[in-house]
N, C-alpha and C positions, 0 to 999 in steps of 0.2 A: 575855280572856274568862274569866269565873269562874262557878262554881256553875251556877245555873239559866239563866244567859245562854247556856250551851251548847245548851239546848233551842231557843232562838230561832235560834241559828246553824244548828243541824241542820235545823230546819224550813225556813228560807229557802234553804239550800244544797240540800236535798232537792227543794224546789220548782223551783229552777233546773235541776237535773238532769232533772226530768220535762219541763220546757219544752224544754231543749236536746236531749235524747235522744242523748247521745254514742254510745250503742250502735247508733244508726240513722243515722249520718252517711254521706252519699254524696259526700264531697269528698276532695280530695287531701291527702296528708300535709303538703305545703307550706302549704296554707291553714290547716290545724289548727295547725301550728307558728307561723304568723303570729299567729293568735289567742292562743295561749299566750304568745308574745313580747310582744304588746300588753298582756296582763294583768300580766305580770311588770314591764314598764316602768311601768305605772300604779301597781302596788304599791310599787315602789322610789321613784317620784317622790312618792308620798304620805308615805312615811316620811321621805325627805329634806326635804320641804317642812315637815313637822311640826317636825323638828329645827332647820331654818333659822329658822322663825318663833319658836321657843322661845328660840333663841340671840340673835337680834337683831331689832329692830322694822323689818321691811321693809314699805314701803307696798304694799298689796294691788293697787292699780291699776297701779303701776309694775311690780311683779312679773308680773302678768298680761300687760301689754303686751310686756315683754321675752320672756316665754315664748312668746307668739304669734309675735313677729318671728323669734326664733331657731328655733322649731319649724317655721316655714314654709319655711326654706331647704332642708332635705332633701326636703320634699314637692315643691317646685318642681323640684328636680333630678331626682327620681324621675319626675315627670310628663313631663319632657323626654326622659328615657331610655326610657320605656315605649313599646312598639310600639303602633301604632294611628294613626288619622287625627288630623290636627291639630285643635286646639280652635277651635270657631266662637264667637268673642267677640261674641255678640249682646247687646243690652241686657237681654234676659230672662235670659240665662246670667250676666251680670255681677251682676244683682240677686240671683239665687240664691246666687252665691258670696259676696256681701256679707252676705246674711242668714245663711248658714251660718257665715261667719267671725265675725261680731259676735254674733249672737243665740245660735246653737247652740254655738259653741266658746268664744269669749272670755267671754261672760256666764256660761255654765255652769261654766267653769273658775274664774272669780271666785267664784261661789256655792259651789263645792266647797271652795275655800280658806277662805272665810268659815265654812263648816260645820266644817271641820277645826279651826279656832281655838276652836270652842265645844264639841265632843264628841270622845271618843276616836276614833282612826283606825279601829279595828275596828267601832265602832258606826256611823260614817259610811259605811264600806264596805258593811255589811249593808244600810243604807238604799238604797244604789244598786241593790240587787237588785229594787227596785220598777220600774226602767227596763224590763225585758222585759215586765212586766205591762202597763204603759202602752202599749208598742209593740204587744203582741198585741191588747189591747182596742181601740186606735184603728184598727189595720189591719182588724180584724173589722168594726167599725162603718163605716169608710169604704169598704171593698171588699166587704162583705157575705159574707165567707168564713165557713165553719163552724168552730166550735171542735172541737178534738180532745179526747178524754177526758183525755189526759195533760197537756194545756195547762190545762184547768180544775182538775185536781188540783194542778198546779204553782202556779197562781195562788192557790189556796186555802192551800197550804202557805206560800208567800211572804207572803201577807197575814197569816196566823196568826203567823208568825215575827216580822214587823214589829210586829204588835199586841202580842205578848209583850214584845218589846224596849221598846216604849213603856211598857207596864205596869210592867216592872221598873224603868225609869228614873223613872217617876212615884212608885213605891213607895219607891225609894231617896231621892228628893228629899224626900218626906214624912217619912221617918225622920230625915233630916238636919235638917229644920226643927224636928222635935219635940225633938231633943237640944239645940237652942240655947236 
């Protein structure tokens, strides 16, 4: 991140803070640590993935398939060890699992890697901050819930940051085209 790109980064991260409200969390320290751990794992995997794809041409579909297979093993083990009632393997439940596995996880991971091949990791990571905006908007529309002022401010900051990021990228590509 260089120069005026910090403005886009600060805007999107500020918006995320307003949406998450870390000062107002009513959850356990364990759940917060799990969230931080997931974010760290995602960041490390993004960097390692960029390095791998730069070093050798790995087929994107093969990489995604193996990542899903290997990543599911600890999840299955955790599901078996977690306390609670056993799973009701109805056709409806299986359809949901298939949809989540293929459309929500595998397809999105494949798209993420595809994006990482085309833009810098920091830029791709900032664009992911649009996810909470989509989640809030869709939940408010589907469930009829009211917006909080901090959510609206966060959505506007994230949108502004992403718009700035796009504008800076567009301006940079125009300057590069003019120098050719």
